[in-house]
C-alpha positions as CSV (number, residue, x, y, z in Angstrom):
1,X,23.8,126.8,43.1
2,X,27.3,127.5,41.8
3,X,30.6,126.8,43.1
4,X,31.3,130.5,42.6
5,X,28.8,131.5,45.5
6,X,30.6,129.6,48.0
7,X,33.9,132.0,48.3
8,X,35.3,133.1,51.9
9,X,32.6,135.8,52.2
10,X,34.0,139.3,53.2
11,X,30.7,140.4,55.2
12,X,27.9,139.0,56.6
13,X,24.1,141.2,56.9
14,X,22.5,141.2,59.9
15,X,18.9,141.1,59.6
16,X,18.2,143.0,62.9
17,X,15.0,143.2,65.4
18,X,12.8,144.5,62.8
19,X,12.7,146.2,59.1
20,X,10.1,148.8,59.7
21,X,12.3,152.0,59.2
22,X,9.6,153.9,61.6
23,X,10.9,151.8,64.5
24,X,14.2,152.4,64.1
25,X,14.6,155.7,66.0
26,X,12.7,153.9,69.0
27,X,14.9,150.7,68.7
28,X,17.9,153.1,69.0
29,X,16.9,155.4,71.9
30,X,15.8,152.4,73.9
31,X,18.7,149.8,73.6
32,X,21.0,153.3,74.0
33,X,19.4,153.4,77.2
34,X,19.4,150.1,78.4
35,X,23.0,150.1,77.5
36,X,23.7,153.3,79.0
37,X,21.9,151.8,82.5
38,X,23.9,148.5,82.2
39,X,27.4,149.8,82.1
40,X,26.2,152.8,85.0
41,X,24.8,150.2,87.2
42,X,27.3,147.4,86.8
43,X,30.5,150.0,87.4
44,X,28.3,151.4,90.5
45,X,28.4,147.9,91.8
46,X,32.2,147.5,91.2
47,X,33.2,150.7,92.5
48,X,30.7,150.0,95.7
49,X,32.4,147.1,96.4
50,X,36.2,148.1,95.8
51,X,35.6,151.0,97.8
52,X,34.0,149.5,100.7
53,X,36.5,147.1,103.5
54,X,32.8,145.5,104.8
55,X,32.1,144.2,100.8
56,X,35.8,142.5,100.6
57,X,34.4,139.0,101.1
58,X,34.2,136.0,98.4
59,X,30.2,136.6,97.7
60,X,30.7,140.3,96.7
61,X,34.2,139.5,95.0
62,X,31.9,137.4,92.2
63,X,29.6,139.6,92.4
64,X,32.4,142.3,91.1
65,X,33.3,139.9,88.3
66,X,29.8,139.6,87.4
67,X,29.2,142.7,87.3
68,X,32.4,143.1,85.0
69,X,31.5,140.5,82.5
70,X,27.8,142.0,82.5
71,X,29.4,145.4,80.9
72,X,31.6,143.2,78.5
73,X,28.5,140.7,77.7
74,X,26.4,143.9,76.7
75,X,29.2,145.8,74.8
76,X,29.2,143.1,72.3
77,X,26.2,143.5,70.8
78,X,24.2,146.2,71.6
79,X,27.1,148.5,70.2
80,X,27.5,147.3,66.6
81,X,23.6,147.3,66.6
82,X,23.3,150.8,67.6
83,X,25.7,151.6,65.0
84,X,24.1,149.5,62.2
85,X,20.7,151.1,63.3
86,X,22.3,154.6,62.9
87,X,24.0,154.2,59.9
88,X,20.8,152.5,58.1
89,X,23.5,149.6,57.5
90,X,23.0,145.6,58.2
91,X,26.6,144.6,57.6
92,X,29.1,143.4,59.5
93,X,32.7,142.2,58.2
94,X,33.8,138.5,58.6
95,X,36.6,138.9,61.1
96,X,33.9,141.4,62.9
97,X,31.6,138.7,63.4
98,X,34.0,135.8,64.2
99,X,35.1,138.6,66.7
100,X,31.4,139.1,68.2
101,X,31.2,135.5,68.5
102,X,34.1,134.9,70.3
103,X,33.7,137.6,72.7
104,X,29.8,136.9,73.1
105,X,30.4,133.1,73.6
106,X,33.2,134.1,76.3
107,X,30.8,136.5,78.5
108,X,27.8,134.3,78.1
109,X,29.7,131.0,79.2
110,X,31.5,133.2,81.8
111,X,27.7,134.6,83.1
112,X,27.0,131.2,83.9
113,X,29.9,129.7,85.4
114,X,30.2,132.9,88.0
115,X,26.3,132.0,88.7
116,X,27.4,128.6,89.5
117,X,30.3,129.9,91.8
118,X,28.0,132.0,93.7
119,X,26.0,129.2,94.4
120,X,28.8,127.2,95.5
121,X,29.8,130.1,97.7
122,X,26.4,130.4,99.6
123,X,26.4,126.7,99.9
124,X,29.5,127.0,101.9
125,X,28.2,130.0,103.8
126,X,25.2,128.5,104.6
127,X,26.0,124.5,105.2
128,X,29.3,124.8,107.0
129,X,29.6,128.6,108.4
130,X,32.1,128.2,110.7
131,X,34.6,127.3,108.4
132,X,33.6,129.6,105.5
133,X,36.4,131.7,105.6
134,X,38.9,128.7,105.8
135,X,37.1,127.0,102.5
136,X,36.5,130.3,100.6
137,X,40.0,132.0,101.1
138,X,41.3,134.7,98.4
139,X,43.3,131.9,96.9
140,X,40.6,129.6,96.0
141,X,38.2,132.2,94.9
142,X,40.9,133.5,92.4
143,X,41.3,130.1,91.5
144,X,38.0,129.5,90.4
145,X,37.6,132.4,88.5
146,X,40.5,131.6,86.5
147,X,39.6,128.1,85.9
148,X,36.5,129.3,84.4
149,X,37.9,131.6,82.0
150,X,40.3,129.4,80.8
151,X,37.8,126.9,80.5
152,X,35.8,129.2,78.4
153,X,38.8,131.1,76.5
154,X,39.2,127.2,74.8
155,X,35.9,126.3,74.3
156,X,34.8,130.1,72.6
157,X,38.2,129.5,70.6
158,X,37.7,126.0,69.0
159,X,34.1,127.0,68.5
160,X,34.9,130.1,66.2
161,X,38.0,128.0,64.5
162,X,35.3,125.4,63.5
163,X,33.0,128.0,62.5
164,X,36.4,129.8,60.2
165,X,36.4,126.2,58.1
166,X,33.2,126.7,56.8
167,X,32.1,128.6,53.5
168,X,29.0,131.0,53.1
169,X,27.3,132.2,50.2
170,X,28.0,135.3,48.8
171,X,25.3,138.1,50.6
172,X,24.8,135.9,53.2
173,X,22.1,137.2,55.9
174,X,22.3,136.0,59.7
175,X,18.4,136.1,60.9
176,X,19.4,138.1,64.2
177,X,20.8,141.4,65.6
178,X,24.3,139.9,66.4
179,X,26.8,136.9,65.2
180,X,25.4,134.1,66.9
181,X,26.7,130.2,66.5
182,X,23.6,128.5,65.9
183,X,22.1,130.8,63.3
184,X,25.5,131.4,61.8
185,X,25.8,127.5,61.3
186,X,22.1,127.7,59.7
187,X,23.1,129.7,56.7
188,X,26.4,128.3,55.8
189,X,27.0,126.4,52.4
190,X,29.1,123.9,54.0
191,X,28.7,120.7,55.8
192,X,28.4,121.6,60.1
193,X,28.0,117.9,61.1
194,X,31.4,118.7,63.2
195,X,30.4,122.0,64.3
196,X,26.9,120.5,65.7
197,X,28.4,117.5,67.4
198,X,30.9,120.3,69.4
199,X,28.5,122.6,70.0
200,X,26.1,120.2,71.8
201,X,29.5,119.5,73.8
202,X,29.8,123.3,74.2
203,X,26.4,123.5,75.5
204,X,26.9,120.8,77.9
205,X,30.1,122.3,79.3
206,X,28.6,126.1,79.1
207,X,25.1,125.6,79.8
208,X,23.9,121.7,81.4
209,X,27.0,121.4,84.2
210,X,27.0,124.7,85.6
211,X,23.1,124.6,85.9
212,X,23.2,121.0,87.3
213,X,25.9,122.8,89.9
214,X,23.3,125.2,91.2
215,X,20.3,122.6,91.2
216,X,22.8,120.7,93.4
217,X,24.3,123.2,95.7
218,X,21.0,124.7,96.3
219,X,19.3,121.1,96.8
220,X,22.3,120.9,99.8
221,X,21.3,124.3,101.0
222,X,17.4,122.9,100.8
223,X,18.4,119.8,102.9
224,X,20.3,122.0,105.5
225,X,17.7,124.7,106.0
226,X,15.0,121.9,107.0
227,X,16.7,120.6,109.4
228,X,17.2,124.1,111.2
229,X,14.7,124.7,114.2
230,X,14.5,128.3,114.0
231,X,12.2,129.8,111.5
232,X,14.4,133.1,112.1
233,X,17.5,131.1,111.4
234,X,15.9,129.7,108.3
235,X,14.7,132.8,106.9
236,X,17.7,134.7,107.6
237,X,20.1,132.1,105.9
238,X,17.9,131.8,102.8
239,X,17.5,135.5,102.7
240,X,21.0,136.0,101.5
241,X,20.3,133.8,98.3
242,X,17.5,135.7,96.9
243,X,19.1,138.0,95.0
244,X,21.2,135.2,93.5
245,X,18.0,132.9,92.6
246,X,16.5,135.9,91.1
247,X,19.4,136.7,88.7
248,X,20.0,132.7,88.0
249,X,15.7,132.8,87.0
250,X,16.4,135.5,84.6
251,X,19.5,134.4,82.7
252,X,18.8,130.6,82.6
253,X,14.8,131.1,81.9
254,X,15.2,133.3,79.0
255,X,18.3,131.0,77.3
256,X,16.5,128.1,78.3
257,X,12.9,129.1,76.9
258,X,14.7,130.2,73.8
259,X,16.9,126.8,73.0
260,X,14.5,124.1,74.5
261,X,11.5,125.5,73.0
262,X,10.3,123.3,69.7
263,X,12.1,123.9,66.8
264,X,8.4,124.2,65.0
265,X,7.8,127.3,66.8
266,X,11.2,129.3,66.1
267,X,10.9,132.1,64.2
268,X,13.8,135.0,63.6
269,X,12.1,137.7,65.7
270,X,11.2,135.3,68.3
271,X,14.5,134.1,68.9
272,X,15.8,138.0,68.9
273,X,13.3,138.8,71.5
274,X,14.4,136.2,73.6
275,X,18.0,136.6,73.5
276,X,17.6,140.4,74.1
277,X,16.0,139.1,77.8
278,X,19.3,137.4,78.6
279,X,21.6,139.7,76.3
280,X,20.9,142.7,77.3
281,X,17.9,142.8,79.9
282,X,19.3,140.2,82.3
283,X,22.6,142.2,82.5
284,X,20.6,145.5,82.9
285,X,18.5,144.2,85.9
286,X,21.5,142.4,87.8
287,X,22.5,145.8,89.7
288,X,19.0,147.0,90.4
289,X,18.5,143.2,91.8
290,X,21.4,143.0,94.0
291,X,21.0,146.5,95.4
292,X,17.0,146.7,95.8
293,X,17.4,143.5,98.4
294,X,21.3,144.0,99.4
295,X,21.5,146.2,102.8
296,X,25.3,146.0,102.2
297,X,25.4,147.3,98.8
298,X,22.8,149.5,99.4
299,X,24.9,150.9,102.5
300,X,28.3,150.9,100.2
301,X,25.8,153.2,97.6
302,X,25.0,155.6,100.1
303,X,28.6,156.0,101.5
304,X,30.2,155.9,97.7
305,X,27.4,158.9,97.0
306,X,28.3,160.4,100.1
307,X,32.1,160.6,99.5
308,X,31.9,161.2,95.6
309,X,28.3,162.2,94.5
310,X,28.4,159.1,91.7
311,X,25.1,157.7,93.0
312,X,21.5,160.1,92.5
């Protein structure tokens, strides 16, 4: 390929979920519906927690942060896809792609970190109930969230700066419906070895370590529950973890299914469908999981509805 084709591109083309023109109205309606449900559901969770003093506890502090991150997470990808479907266009500007990549990595990583912090919160609540309020004090809760933001900010920034040094061929198409770092590296026209090395480091920091922390916390929780003599006590203690475990299974099940599947079965359509599960479906289901399985949240939503008529 001629050197003239290896220029600083001004835009990329996103392949999207389907090239079938007849499917575009269906995709637009479906993803618009899921986006609105996600934003509304998570906003209701945040409002319920803020308005109810009974929910001003560490667990619900982290849940409100998770809901905020989920709104931002889905907002990094779906609105641009909806605009492209409506405009019958597939382009995204080069700065727009890097911006989307940066915020996608931030909010995806923050989701994982918050789930890890929430697992630690459940560990302290079940294994050290008498010292829970002392250990999980507001200062520590705020510090945990701040440290998560700082780590993700720098990891995401370094990834974007490394992508920025790459060159791409004119008219490059990204085989995805948003700018995702793995897909971007695959279509780059320059050497990506440094990017790949740091991507492995990022995966360990943002994926492996948080998941290991969740497993470790729950192994200690299970060990503690096994020592309880009362079956009712075991059920009551572990029932507080049900919603969190459901969300962890959804989020990591979809993402691990995507990145750990054999390379030979990867296709752009398969990758896109798997990505929809953890970028769109999981943030949409989180409010339902936490409201349907949690009496405190359901009670707060009913009180919020009775005061302001916000919840149908």
